[in-house]
C-alpha positions as CSV (number, residue, x, y, z in Angstrom):
1,X,-123.6,68.7,96.2
2,X,-120.0,68.4,97.2
3,X,-121.2,66.5,100.4
4,X,-123.2,64.2,98.3
5,X,-120.0,63.6,96.0
6,X,-118.0,62.8,99.0
7,X,-120.6,60.4,100.2
8,X,-120.6,58.7,96.7
9,X,-117.0,58.5,96.6
10,X,-117.2,56.0,99.5
11,X,-119.2,53.4,97.4
12,X,-116.6,53.6,94.3
13,X,-115.7,50.0,93.4
14,X,-118.4,48.5,95.6
15,X,-121.9,49.1,93.7
16,X,-121.0,47.2,90.3
17,X,-122.9,47.1,88.0
18,X,-124.6,50.2,89.3
19,X,-123.1,53.6,89.7
20,X,-121.7,55.1,92.9
21,X,-124.2,57.9,94.1
22,X,-124.7,60.1,97.0
23,X,-127.6,62.2,98.3
24,X,-128.1,65.1,100.8
25,X,-131.4,66.6,101.9
26,X,-131.3,70.1,103.1
27,X,-134.0,72.1,105.0
28,X,-133.4,75.6,105.3
29,X,-129.6,75.8,106.1
30,X,-129.6,72.5,108.0
31,X,-128.5,69.0,106.3
32,X,-131.4,66.7,107.7
33,X,-130.4,63.7,105.7
34,X,-127.5,61.8,104.1
35,X,-127.1,58.9,102.1
36,X,-125.3,56.8,99.4
37,X,-125.7,53.6,97.7
38,X,-123.5,51.0,99.6
39,X,-123.7,48.0,97.2
40,X,-125.8,46.5,94.3
41,X,-129.2,45.4,95.5
42,X,-129.1,47.8,98.6
43,X,-131.2,51.1,99.0
44,X,-130.4,53.8,96.5
45,X,-128.8,57.0,97.8
46,X,-131.8,59.0,97.9
47,X,-133.7,56.5,99.6
48,X,-131.2,56.4,102.4
49,X,-131.3,60.3,102.8
50,X,-135.1,60.6,102.9
51,X,-135.3,57.8,105.5
52,X,-132.7,59.7,107.8
53,X,-134.6,63.1,106.7
54,X,-138.2,61.5,107.7
55,X,-141.0,64.2,107.8
56,X,-138.4,66.8,107.6
57,X,-138.1,66.1,104.1
58,X,-141.3,67.9,103.2
59,X,-140.5,71.1,101.5
60,X,-137.0,70.4,101.5
61,X,-134.1,70.4,98.8
62,X,-132.3,67.1,97.8
63,X,-128.9,67.2,96.2
64,X,-128.2,64.0,94.1
65,X,-125.2,63.1,92.0
66,X,-127.0,61.0,89.6
67,X,-130.5,61.3,88.1
68,X,-132.9,59.5,90.1
69,X,-134.3,56.3,88.6
70,X,-137.9,56.0,87.3
71,X,-138.0,52.2,86.7
72,X,-138.4,49.2,88.8
73,X,-135.1,47.0,89.1
74,X,-134.1,45.2,92.2
75,X,-135.6,48.5,94.1
76,X,-138.4,50.5,93.7
77,X,-138.4,53.9,91.7
78,X,-136.4,56.6,93.7
79,X,-138.6,59.1,92.0
80,X,-142.0,57.9,93.5
81,X,-140.1,58.2,96.9
82,X,-139.0,61.7,96.2
83,X,-142.6,62.5,95.5
84,X,-144.1,60.7,98.3
85,X,-141.6,62.5,100.8
86,X,-142.8,66.0,99.6
87,X,-139.2,67.2,98.2
88,X,-139.8,70.7,96.8
89,X,-136.7,70.9,94.8
90,X,-134.0,68.3,93.4
91,X,-130.6,69.3,92.3
92,X,-129.2,66.5,90.0
93,X,-125.3,66.8,89.1
94,X,-125.6,64.6,86.0
95,X,-128.2,62.8,83.8
96,X,-128.0,59.0,84.0
97,X,-126.9,57.5,80.6
98,X,-128.6,54.1,81.5
99,X,-131.2,54.0,78.4
100,X,-133.5,52.7,81.2
101,X,-133.0,56.0,83.1
102,X,-131.9,58.7,80.9
103,X,-134.0,61.8,81.3
104,X,-137.1,59.9,82.5
105,X,-136.4,60.7,86.0
106,X,-136.2,64.5,85.6
107,X,-139.4,64.2,83.6
108,X,-141.3,62.3,86.0
109,X,-140.3,64.6,88.6
110,X,-141.1,67.7,86.7
111,X,-144.7,66.4,85.9
112,X,-145.0,65.8,89.5
113,X,-144.6,69.4,90.2
114,X,-141.3,69.2,91.6
115,X,-138.5,71.8,90.6
116,X,-135.7,70.0,89.1
117,X,-132.4,71.6,88.4
118,X,-129.5,69.8,86.5
119,X,-125.7,70.3,86.1
120,X,-124.7,71.4,89.5
121,X,-120.9,69.9,89.5
122,X,-121.8,67.8,86.6
123,X,-118.3,67.1,85.7
124,X,-117.1,65.7,88.7
125,X,-120.1,63.5,89.0
126,X,-119.4,62.1,85.5
127,X,-115.7,61.4,86.5
128,X,-116.6,59.6,89.7
129,X,-118.4,57.1,87.8
130,X,-116.4,57.6,84.4
131,X,-116.2,53.8,83.6
132,X,-120.2,53.5,84.2
133,X,-120.7,56.5,81.7
134,X,-118.2,55.0,79.1
135,X,-119.9,51.7,78.9
136,X,-123.4,53.0,78.8
137,X,-122.6,55.6,76.2
138,X,-120.2,53.3,73.7
139,X,-120.8,49.6,75.0
140,X,-117.3,49.2,75.7
141,X,-115.5,49.3,79.1
142,X,-113.3,52.2,80.4
143,X,-109.6,51.5,79.6
144,X,-107.0,52.0,82.0
145,X,-103.3,51.6,81.3
146,X,-101.2,50.7,84.6
147,X,-97.3,51.1,84.1
148,X,-94.6,50.4,86.5
149,X,-91.4,52.1,85.2
150,X,-88.1,53.3,86.2
151,X,-87.0,57.2,86.0
152,X,-85.4,56.5,82.5
153,X,-88.9,54.9,81.3
154,X,-88.1,51.1,81.5
155,X,-90.3,48.4,82.4
156,X,-87.8,45.4,82.3
157,X,-84.4,44.8,82.0
158,X,-82.6,43.1,78.8
159,X,-83.7,39.7,79.8
160,X,-87.4,40.7,80.3
161,X,-87.5,40.8,84.0
162,X,-89.9,43.2,85.3
163,X,-90.8,42.1,88.8
164,X,-90.7,44.4,91.7
165,X,-89.5,47.7,90.0
166,X,-91.9,49.6,92.3
167,X,-92.3,49.4,96.3
168,X,-94.5,47.1,98.1
169,X,-96.8,50.1,98.9
170,X,-97.4,50.6,95.2
171,X,-98.0,46.8,94.5
172,X,-100.7,47.2,97.0
173,X,-102.3,49.9,95.5
174,X,-102.2,48.3,92.3
175,X,-104.1,45.1,93.9
176,X,-106.6,47.6,95.5
177,X,-107.2,49.2,91.8
178,X,-107.8,45.5,90.8
179,X,-110.3,45.1,93.2
180,X,-112.4,47.6,91.7
181,X,-112.3,46.7,88.0
182,X,-114.2,43.8,86.4
183,X,-111.1,42.9,83.9
184,X,-107.5,42.9,83.9
185,X,-105.5,42.3,80.5
186,X,-102.1,41.3,79.7
187,X,-100.3,40.1,76.8
188,X,-99.0,36.4,76.5
189,X,-95.5,37.5,76.8
190,X,-96.1,38.9,80.0
191,X,-97.7,35.5,81.3
192,X,-94.7,33.5,79.8
193,X,-92.1,35.8,81.5
194,X,-93.7,36.6,84.7
195,X,-96.3,33.9,85.2
196,X,-98.8,36.4,87.3
197,X,-101.6,35.6,88.9
198,X,-103.4,39.1,88.6
199,X,-105.2,38.9,91.8
200,X,-106.7,41.7,93.9
201,X,-105.9,42.7,97.3
202,X,-106.0,39.9,99.9
203,X,-109.4,39.0,100.5
204,X,-110.8,40.7,97.6
205,X,-113.1,38.6,95.4
206,X,-113.2,40.8,92.4
207,X,-116.0,40.3,90.3
208,X,-113.8,40.6,87.1
209,X,-111.7,38.3,84.6
210,X,-108.2,37.9,83.8
211,X,-107.7,38.4,80.3
212,X,-104.6,37.5,77.9
213,X,-104.0,38.8,74.4
214,X,-102.6,35.6,72.7
215,X,-102.9,35.2,68.9
216,X,-101.6,31.9,68.7
217,X,-102.6,30.2,71.8
218,X,-99.1,30.1,73.3
219,X,-100.1,30.4,76.9
220,X,-98.4,27.6,78.9
221,X,-100.9,25.0,80.4
222,X,-99.0,25.1,83.5
223,X,-99.1,28.8,84.0
224,X,-100.8,30.1,87.0
225,X,-103.5,31.7,85.2
226,X,-104.5,28.7,83.5
227,X,-104.3,26.4,86.6
228,X,-106.5,28.6,88.6
229,X,-109.0,29.2,85.6
230,X,-111.5,27.0,87.1
231,X,-111.8,29.1,90.2
232,X,-111.5,32.7,88.5
233,X,-112.8,33.6,85.2
234,X,-110.0,33.7,82.5
235,X,-110.5,34.5,79.1
236,X,-107.7,34.0,76.3
237,X,-108.4,36.1,73.1
238,X,-106.7,34.6,70.1
239,X,-107.2,34.7,66.3
240,X,-104.9,31.6,65.1
241,X,-106.6,28.5,66.4
242,X,-104.8,25.5,67.5
243,X,-107.5,23.0,68.1
244,X,-105.9,20.5,70.6
245,X,-104.3,23.6,72.5
246,X,-107.6,25.4,72.8
247,X,-109.4,22.2,73.9
248,X,-106.7,21.6,76.5
249,X,-107.1,25.0,77.9
250,X,-110.9,24.8,77.8
251,X,-110.6,21.7,80.1
252,X,-108.9,23.7,82.7
253,X,-111.7,26.1,82.7
254,X,-110.3,28.8,80.4
255,X,-112.7,30.7,78.0
256,X,-111.1,30.9,74.5
257,X,-112.5,33.5,72.3
258,X,-111.6,34.1,68.7
259,X,-111.4,37.5,67.6
260,X,-111.9,38.3,64.0
261,X,-109.6,36.3,61.2
262,X,-106.4,35.0,61.4
263,X,-103.8,37.8,60.7
264,X,-100.2,38.6,61.4
265,X,-100.9,42.0,63.2
266,X,-102.2,40.2,66.4
267,X,-105.6,40.3,68.3
268,X,-107.7,43.2,67.1
269,X,-108.4,45.5,70.1
270,X,-111.6,46.8,68.9
271,X,-113.0,43.1,68.9
272,X,-111.8,42.6,72.6
273,X,-113.5,45.6,73.8
274,X,-116.6,44.7,71.9
275,X,-116.5,41.3,73.6
276,X,-115.9,42.7,77.3
277,X,-118.6,45.3,76.9
278,X,-121.1,42.4,75.8
279,X,-119.9,40.8,79.1
280,X,-120.8,43.8,81.3
281,X,-117.3,45.0,82.1
282,X,-116.9,48.4,82.9
283,X,-113.6,48.8,84.0
284,X,-110.5,47.3,82.2
285,X,-107.0,47.6,83.5
286,X,-104.3,47.0,80.9
287,X,-101.0,46.0,82.6
288,X,-98.7,45.2,79.8
289,X,-96.4,44.3,78.2
290,X,-95.2,46.9,75.6
291,X,-96.6,45.4,72.2
292,X,-100.1,45.5,74.4
293,X,-99.7,49.1,75.5
294,X,-98.8,50.3,71.9
295,X,-101.7,48.4,70.6
296,X,-104.3,50.3,72.8
297,X,-102.5,53.8,72.1
298,X,-102.3,53.4,68.4
299,X,-106.0,52.3,68.2
300,X,-107.1,55.3,70.5
301,X,-108.6,52.9,72.9
302,X,-107.0,54.8,76.1
303,X,-109.1,56.5,78.5
304,X,-106.7,56.9,81.5
305,X,-102.9,56.2,82.3
306,X,-101.7,55.5,85.8
307,X,-97.9,55.5,86.0
308,X,-95.8,54.2,88.7
309,X,-92.3,55.7,88.6
310,X,-89.7,54.2,90.9
311,X,-86.5,56.0,91.8
312,X,-83.9,54.2,90.1
313,X,-82.1,54.1,86.5
314,X,-82.0,50.8,84.7
315,X,-80.2,52.0,81.7
316,X,-79.0,49.8,78.8
317,X,-80.0,50.0,75.0
318,X,-81.7,46.7,75.5
319,X,-83.9,47.2,78.6
320,X,-87.4,47.6,77.7
321,X,-89.6,50.8,77.2
322,X,-93.1,50.7,77.7
323,X,-94.0,51.5,74.3
324,X,-92.9,50.6,70.9
325,X,-93.5,52.7,67.7
326,X,-96.9,54.2,68.2
327,X,-97.4,55.7,64.8
328,X,-97.3,59.1,66.0
329,X,-96.8,61.9,63.3
330,X,-95.4,64.9,65.4
331,X,-92.7,65.1,67.9
332,X,-95.0,65.5,70.6
333,X,-96.5,62.2,70.0
334,X,-99.7,61.3,71.6
335,X,-100.7,63.9,74.2
336,X,-102.1,63.5,77.6
337,X,-103.0,66.0,80.4
338,X,-101.9,65.5,83.9
339,X,-104.9,64.8,86.3
340,X,-102.8,63.9,89.4
341,X,-99.4,63.5,91.0
342,X,-98.8,61.9,94.2
343,X,-96.3,59.9,96.0
344,X,-96.6,56.2,97.4
345,X,-93.7,55.1,99.6
346,X,-90.7,56.0,97.5
347,X,-92.6,56.0,94.2
348,X,-94.2,59.0,92.2
349,X,-97.5,58.1,90.8
350,X,-99.0,60.1,87.9
351,X,-102.5,60.0,86.5
352,X,-103.1,61.0,82.9
353,X,-106.2,61.6,80.4
354,X,-105.9,61.9,76.8
355,X,-105.9,65.5,75.8
356,X,-109.1,66.3,73.7
357,X,-109.3,68.8,70.7
358,X,-111.7,71.3,70.1
359,X,-113.2,69.0,67.4
360,X,-113.8,66.5,70.7
361,X,-111.4,64.0,69.3
362,X,-108.0,62.7,71.1
363,X,-105.4,64.7,69.9
364,X,-101.9,63.6,68.9
Protein backbone atom coordinates (compact mmCIF):
# COMPACT_ATOMS: atom_id res chain seq x y z
CA UNK A 1 0.00 0.00 0.00
CA UNK A 2 2.92 2.34 0.66
CA UNK A 3 4.01 1.80 -2.94
CA UNK A 4 0.46 2.51 -4.16
CA UNK A 5 0.43 5.76 -2.18
CA UNK A 6 3.81 6.71 -3.61
CA UNK A 7 2.48 6.16 -7.12
CA UNK A 8 -0.67 8.17 -6.38
CA UNK A 9 1.41 11.11 -5.13
CA UNK A 10 2.88 11.49 -8.61
CA UNK A 11 -0.51 12.61 -9.88
CA UNK A 12 -1.39 15.10 -7.15
CA UNK A 13 -2.74 18.25 -8.78
CA UNK A 14 -3.03 16.62 -12.22
CA UNK A 15 -6.26 14.61 -12.02
CA UNK A 16 -8.85 17.29 -11.13
CA UNK A 17 -11.74 16.80 -10.63
CA UNK A 18 -10.80 13.18 -9.96
CA UNK A 19 -8.74 12.09 -6.93
CA UNK A 20 -5.14 10.91 -7.21
CA UNK A 21 -5.10 7.11 -6.99
CA UNK A 22 -2.37 4.47 -7.08
CA UNK A 23 -2.62 0.68 -7.41
CA UNK A 24 -0.28 -2.30 -7.08
CA UNK A 25 -0.91 -5.94 -8.05
CA UNK A 26 0.96 -8.53 -5.94
CA UNK A 27 1.25 -12.24 -6.70
CA UNK A 28 2.92 -14.17 -3.93
CA UNK A 29 5.83 -11.97 -2.91
CA UNK A 30 6.25 -10.36 -6.30
CA UNK A 31 4.84 -7.08 -7.56
CA UNK A 32 3.49 -7.86 -11.03
CA UNK A 33 1.66 -4.63 -11.81
CA UNK A 34 1.81 -0.96 -10.91
CA UNK A 35 -0.25 2.03 -12.00
CA UNK A 36 -1.66 5.41 -11.13
CA UNK A 37 -4.34 7.70 -12.53
CA UNK A 38 -2.37 10.22 -14.58
CA UNK A 39 -5.09 12.69 -15.57
CA UNK A 40 -8.84 13.04 -15.83
CA UNK A 41 -10.11 10.91 -18.69
CA UNK A 42 -7.07 8.61 -18.66
CA UNK A 43 -7.31 4.97 -17.46
CA UNK A 44 -7.74 4.62 -13.72
CA UNK A 45 -4.93 3.28 -11.54
CA UNK A 46 -6.46 -0.20 -11.25
CA UNK A 47 -6.76 -0.57 -15.02
CA UNK A 48 -3.13 0.44 -15.56
CA UNK A 49 -1.89 -1.97 -12.88
CA UNK A 50 -4.02 -4.85 -14.16
CA UNK A 51 -2.84 -4.20 -17.70
CA UNK A 52 0.77 -4.46 -16.61
CA UNK A 53 0.08 -7.62 -14.64
CA UNK A 54 -1.76 -9.34 -17.50
CA UNK A 55 -2.52 -13.05 -16.86
CA UNK A 56 -0.52 -12.91 -13.63
CA UNK A 57 -3.38 -10.96 -12.05
CA UNK A 58 -5.50 -14.11 -11.71
CA UNK A 59 -5.54 -15.10 -8.05
CA UNK A 60 -3.36 -12.11 -7.11
CA UNK A 61 -3.96 -9.31 -4.60
CA UNK A 62 -4.70 -5.71 -5.55
CA UNK A 63 -3.69 -2.82 -3.30
CA UNK A 64 -5.48 0.42 -4.19
CA UNK A 65 -5.48 3.76 -2.36
CA UNK A 66 -9.17 4.53 -2.97
CA UNK A 67 -12.28 2.42 -3.43
CA UNK A 68 -12.62 1.22 -7.05
CA UNK A 69 -15.43 2.89 -8.97
CA UNK A 70 -18.57 0.95 -9.91
CA UNK A 71 -20.18 3.36 -12.37
CA UNK A 72 -19.69 4.53 -15.92
CA UNK A 73 -18.09 7.95 -16.31
CA UNK A 74 -15.42 8.86 -18.80
CA UNK A 75 -14.11 5.33 -18.31
CA UNK A 76 -15.85 1.98 -17.57
CA UNK A 77 -16.18 0.69 -13.98
CA UNK A 78 -12.95 -0.55 -12.44
CA UNK A 79 -14.83 -3.15 -10.39
CA UNK A 80 -15.83 -5.08 -13.51
CA UNK A 81 -12.23 -5.13 -14.73
CA UNK A 82 -11.03 -6.37 -11.33
CA UNK A 83 -13.50 -9.26 -11.36
CA UNK A 84 -12.74 -10.11 -15.00
CA UNK A 85 -9.00 -10.19 -14.23
CA UNK A 86 -9.58 -12.82 -11.54
CA UNK A 87 -8.18 -10.83 -8.61
CA UNK A 88 -8.63 -12.83 -5.44
CA UNK A 89 -8.29 -10.13 -2.79
CA UNK A 90 -8.50 -6.34 -2.83
CA UNK A 91 -7.01 -4.09 -0.16
CA UNK A 92 -8.70 -0.66 -0.17
CA UNK A 93 -7.09 2.14 1.83
CA UNK A 94 -10.16 4.41 2.00
CA UNK A 95 -13.80 4.42 0.90
CA UNK A 96 -14.51 6.97 -1.83
CA UNK A 97 -16.74 9.77 -0.40
CA UNK A 98 -18.24 10.49 -3.85
CA UNK A 99 -21.98 9.61 -3.64
CA UNK A 100 -21.66 7.85 -7.00
CA UNK A 101 -19.10 5.45 -5.51
CA UNK A 102 -19.37 5.46 -1.72
CA UNK A 103 -19.42 1.80 -0.66
CA UNK A 104 -20.84 0.53 -3.93
CA UNK A 105 -17.50 -0.59 -5.33
CA UNK A 106 -16.75 -2.67 -2.24
CA UNK A 107 -20.24 -4.21 -2.21
CA UNK A 108 -20.02 -5.14 -5.90
CA UNK A 109 -16.66 -6.86 -5.44
CA UNK A 110 -17.81 -8.79 -2.39
CA UNK A 111 -20.96 -9.98 -4.16
CA UNK A 112 -18.72 -11.19 -6.98
CA UNK A 113 -16.77 -13.32 -4.49
CA UNK A 114 -13.73 -11.06 -4.10
CA UNK A 115 -12.24 -10.78 -0.61
CA UNK A 116 -12.17 -7.03 0.16
CA UNK A 117 -10.37 -5.50 3.12
CA UNK A 118 -10.69 -1.80 3.92
CA UNK A 119 -8.59 0.59 6.01
CA UNK A 120 -4.94 -0.21 5.38
CA UNK A 121 -3.14 3.18 5.61
CA UNK A 122 -6.50 4.91 5.36
CA UNK A 123 -5.34 8.12 7.06
CA UNK A 124 -2.51 8.55 4.57
CA UNK A 125 -4.86 7.94 1.66
CA UNK A 126 -7.37 10.50 2.90
CA UNK A 127 -4.63 13.08 3.47
CA UNK A 128 -3.32 12.55 -0.05
CA UNK A 129 -6.74 13.61 -1.39
CA UNK A 130 -7.75 15.92 1.46
CA UNK A 131 -9.32 18.52 -0.82
CA UNK A 132 -11.35 15.91 -2.72
CA UNK A 133 -12.65 14.44 0.55
CA UNK A 134 -13.54 17.91 1.90
CA UNK A 135 -15.59 18.92 -1.15
CA UNK A 136 -17.41 15.60 -1.35
CA UNK A 137 -18.32 15.64 2.33
CA UNK A 138 -19.19 19.30 2.86
CA UNK A 139 -19.76 20.85 -0.56
CA UNK A 140 -17.03 23.39 0.20
CA UNK A 141 -13.39 23.62 -0.91
CA UNK A 142 -10.37 22.75 1.21
CA UNK A 143 -8.96 26.06 2.48
CA UNK A 144 -5.22 26.68 2.78
CA UNK A 145 -3.88 29.95 4.16
CA UNK A 146 -0.55 30.87 2.57
CA UNK A 147 1.38 33.37 4.69
CA UNK A 148 4.78 34.95 3.97
CA UNK A 149 6.24 36.73 6.98
CA UNK A 150 9.42 37.76 8.74
CA UNK A 151 10.80 36.20 11.92
CA UNK A 152 8.93 38.80 13.98
CA UNK A 153 5.65 37.91 12.27
CA UNK A 154 5.27 40.84 9.88
CA UNK A 155 3.74 40.57 6.40
CA UNK A 156 4.18 44.21 5.35
CA UNK A 157 5.85 47.39 6.47
CA UNK A 158 4.08 50.53 7.71
CA UNK A 159 3.39 51.61 4.12
CA UNK A 160 1.80 48.26 3.29
CA UNK A 161 4.66 47.09 1.10
CA UNK A 162 4.71 43.27 1.24
CA UNK A 163 6.54 42.34 -1.95
CA UNK A 164 9.49 39.98 -1.88
CA UNK A 165 9.63 39.16 1.82
CA UNK A 166 10.64 35.61 0.99
CA UNK A 167 13.26 34.20 -1.39
CA UNK A 168 12.80 33.55 -5.13
CA UNK A 169 12.79 29.81 -4.37
CA UNK A 170 9.86 30.23 -1.97
CA UNK A 171 7.97 32.32 -4.50
CA UNK A 172 8.52 29.60 -7.09
CA UNK A 173 7.10 27.05 -4.66
CA UNK A 174 4.03 29.23 -4.11
CA UNK A 175 3.46 29.39 -7.87
CA UNK A 176 3.68 25.59 -7.97
CA UNK A 177 1.05 25.46 -5.20
CA UNK A 178 -1.18 27.73 -7.28
CA UNK A 179 -0.84 25.39 -10.20
CA UNK A 180 -2.42 22.59 -8.17
CA UNK A 181 -5.40 24.56 -6.89
CA UNK A 182 -8.63 25.64 -8.55
CA UNK A 183 -9.01 29.02 -6.86
CA UNK A 184 -6.89 31.70 -5.22
CA UNK A 185 -8.41 34.38 -3.02
CA UNK A 186 -7.18 37.76 -1.76
CA UNK A 187 -8.77 40.87 -0.34
CA UNK A 188 -9.25 44.02 -2.37
CA UNK A 189 -6.65 45.76 -0.20
CA UNK A 190 -4.00 43.38 -1.50
CA UNK A 191 -5.09 44.11 -5.08
CA UNK A 192 -4.94 47.88 -4.58
CA UNK A 193 -1.58 47.71 -2.80
CA UNK A 194 0.34 45.03 -4.74
CA UNK A 195 -1.55 44.75 -8.07
CA UNK A 196 -0.86 40.99 -8.27
CA UNK A 197 -1.57 38.69 -11.21
CA UNK A 198 -1.96 35.55 -9.02
CA UNK A 199 -0.60 33.39 -11.81
CA UNK A 200 0.80 29.85 -11.41
CA UNK A 201 4.24 28.61 -12.40
CA UNK A 202 5.40 29.56 -15.88
CA UNK A 203 3.64 27.43 -18.46
CA UNK A 204 0.97 26.29 -16.01
CA UNK A 205 -2.60 26.67 -17.21
CA UNK A 206 -4.18 26.08 -13.81
CA UNK A 207 -7.93 25.37 -14.10
CA UNK A 208 -8.62 27.86 -11.34
CA UNK A 209 -10.26 31.18 -10.66
CA UNK A 210 -8.69 34.28 -9.14
CA UNK A 211 -11.03 35.57 -6.45
CA UNK A 212 -11.25 38.90 -4.64
CA UNK A 213 -13.23 39.79 -1.51
CA UNK A 214 -14.39 43.33 -2.28
CA UNK A 215 -17.47 44.36 -0.31
CA UNK A 216 -17.82 47.75 -2.04
CA UNK A 217 -16.48 46.94 -5.54
CA UNK A 218 -13.40 49.11 -5.05
CA UNK A 219 -11.13 47.04 -7.30
CA UNK A 220 -9.43 49.32 -9.87
CA UNK A 221 -10.47 48.68 -13.49
CA UNK A 222 -6.83 49.14 -14.53
CA UNK A 223 -5.56 46.46 -12.13
CA UNK A 224 -3.85 43.49 -13.71
CA UNK A 225 -6.52 41.13 -12.40
CA UNK A 226 -9.26 43.04 -14.21
CA UNK A 227 -7.26 43.65 -17.39
CA UNK A 228 -6.58 39.90 -17.73
CA UNK A 229 -10.07 38.74 -16.67
CA UNK A 230 -11.08 37.91 -20.25
CA UNK A 231 -8.28 35.32 -20.39
CA UNK A 232 -8.40 33.95 -16.85
CA UNK A 233 -11.45 33.44 -14.69
CA UNK A 234 -11.71 36.31 -12.20
CA UNK A 235 -14.46 36.48 -9.56
CA UNK A 236 -15.17 39.49 -7.36
CA UNK A 237 -17.36 38.83 -4.32
CA UNK A 238 -19.21 41.88 -3.02
CA UNK A 239 -22.21 42.86 -0.89
CA UNK A 240 -22.59 46.62 -1.59
CA UNK A 241 -23.69 46.89 -5.21
CA UNK A 242 -22.45 49.80 -7.33
CA UNK A 243 -24.27 49.16 -10.57
CA UNK A 244 -22.11 51.23 -12.94
CA UNK A 245 -18.87 49.88 -11.48
CA UNK A 246 -20.18 46.33 -11.61
CA UNK A 247 -21.23 46.70 -15.23
CA UNK A 248 -17.80 48.10 -16.11
CA UNK A 249 -16.06 45.15 -14.45
CA UNK A 250 -18.34 42.71 -16.23
CA UNK A 251 -17.41 44.30 -19.57
CA UNK A 252 -13.81 43.37 -18.83
CA UNK A 253 -14.90 39.78 -18.21
CA UNK A 254 -15.00 39.85 -14.41
CA UNK A 255 -17.63 37.64 -12.77
CA UNK A 256 -19.29 39.71 -10.02
CA UNK A 257 -21.09 37.70 -7.34
CA UNK A 258 -23.15 39.31 -4.59
CA UNK A 259 -23.00 37.39 -1.32
CA UNK A 260 -25.83 38.05 1.09
CA UNK A 261 -27.31 41.41 2.09
CA UNK A 262 -25.20 44.54 2.38
CA UNK A 263 -23.59 44.77 5.82
CA UNK A 264 -20.75 46.64 7.47
CA UNK A 265 -18.93 43.39 8.31
CA UNK A 266 -17.79 42.69 4.77
CA UNK A 267 -18.43 39.72 2.51
CA UNK A 268 -19.56 36.59 4.35
CA UNK A 269 -16.94 33.87 3.96
CA UNK A 270 -19.58 31.13 4.30
CA UNK A 271 -21.34 32.36 1.20
CA UNK A 272 -18.10 32.57 -0.76
CA UNK A 273 -17.17 28.98 0.12
CA UNK A 274 -20.64 27.75 -0.80
CA UNK A 275 -20.39 29.48 -4.18
CA UNK A 276 -16.93 28.08 -4.89
CA UNK A 277 -18.12 24.61 -3.89
CA UNK A 278 -20.97 24.84 -6.38
CA UNK A 279 -18.37 25.74 -9.01
CA UNK A 280 -16.52 22.52 -8.23
CA UNK A 281 -13.52 24.11 -6.53
CA UNK A 282 -11.69 21.55 -4.38
CA UNK A 283 -8.57 23.52 -3.43
CA UNK A 284 -8.69 27.16 -2.37
CA UNK A 285 -5.52 29.06 -1.44
CA UNK A 286 -6.06 32.25 0.56
CA UNK A 287 -3.15 34.68 0.19
CA UNK A 288 -4.21 37.65 2.31
CA UNK A 289 -4.27 40.21 3.61
CA UNK A 290 -4.74 40.42 7.37
CA UNK A 291 -8.48 41.17 7.28
CA UNK A 292 -9.09 38.18 5.02
CA UNK A 293 -6.88 35.83 7.05
CA UNK A 294 -8.68 36.92 10.21
CA UNK A 295 -12.14 36.37 8.69
CA UNK A 296 -11.29 32.81 7.73
CA UNK A 297 -9.78 31.97 11.13
CA UNK A 298 -12.59 33.59 13.11
CA UNK A 299 -15.16 31.63 11.11
CA UNK A 300 -13.37 28.31 11.57
CA UNK A 301 -12.89 27.92 7.82
CA UNK A 302 -9.18 27.06 7.77
CA UNK A 303 -8.13 23.49 6.88
CA UNK A 304 -4.38 24.08 6.58
CA UNK A 305 -1.83 26.87 7.00
CA UNK A 306 1.46 27.08 5.11
CA UNK A 307 3.79 29.72 6.58
CA UNK A 308 6.92 30.91 4.78
CA UNK A 309 9.24 32.57 7.33
CA UNK A 310 12.02 34.77 5.98
CA UNK A 311 15.14 35.20 8.17
CA UNK A 312 14.66 38.91 8.70
CA UNK A 313 13.17 41.30 11.25
CA UNK A 314 10.99 44.14 10.06
CA UNK A 315 10.28 45.72 13.44
CA UNK A 316 8.15 48.79 14.01
CA UNK A 317 4.82 49.13 15.76
CA UNK A 318 3.04 50.05 12.52
CA UNK A 319 4.25 47.03 10.55
CA UNK A 320 1.43 44.67 9.63
CA UNK A 321 0.85 41.27 11.22
CA UNK A 322 -1.01 38.49 9.37
CA UNK A 323 -3.93 38.53 11.83
CA UNK A 324 -6.07 41.09 13.59
CA UNK A 325 -8.27 40.35 16.61
CA UNK A 326 -9.40 36.75 16.06
CA UNK A 327 -11.70 36.73 19.07
CA UNK A 328 -9.83 33.97 20.91
CA UNK A 329 -11.01 33.46 24.49
CA UNK A 330 -7.81 31.88 25.83
CA UNK A 331 -4.16 33.02 25.94
CA UNK A 332 -3.28 30.16 23.58
CA UNK A 333 -5.54 31.55 20.87
CA UNK A 334 -6.53 29.28 18.00
CA UNK A 335 -4.36 26.17 18.19
CA UNK A 336 -2.75 24.25 15.34
CA UNK A 337 -0.51 21.20 15.16
CA UNK A 338 2.74 21.17 13.22
CA UNK A 339 2.63 18.69 10.35
CA UNK A 340 5.90 19.51 8.61
CA UNK A 341 8.91 21.83 8.88
CA UNK A 342 11.30 22.28 5.96
CA UNK A 343 13.62 24.83 4.41
CA UNK A 344 13.46 26.42 0.97
CA UNK A 345 16.59 28.37 0.15
CA UNK A 346 17.01 30.73 3.11
CA UNK A 347 13.38 30.44 4.31
CA UNK A 348 11.66 28.10 6.75
CA UNK A 349 8.34 26.57 5.68
CA UNK A 350 5.92 25.32 8.34
CA UNK A 351 2.76 23.36 7.49
CA UNK A 352 0.03 23.42 10.13
CA UNK A 353 -3.36 21.77 10.57
CA UNK A 354 -6.09 22.80 13.04
CA UNK A 355 -6.05 20.88 16.27
CA UNK A 356 -9.16 18.76 16.80
CA UNK A 357 -10.67 18.29 20.25
CA UNK A 358 -12.00 14.99 21.58
CA UNK A 359 -15.45 16.12 20.54
CA UNK A 360 -14.24 16.32 16.94
CA UNK A 361 -14.35 20.10 16.67
CA UNK A 362 -11.50 22.50 16.05
CA UNK A 363 -10.18 23.64 19.38
CA UNK A 364 -9.36 27.16 20.46
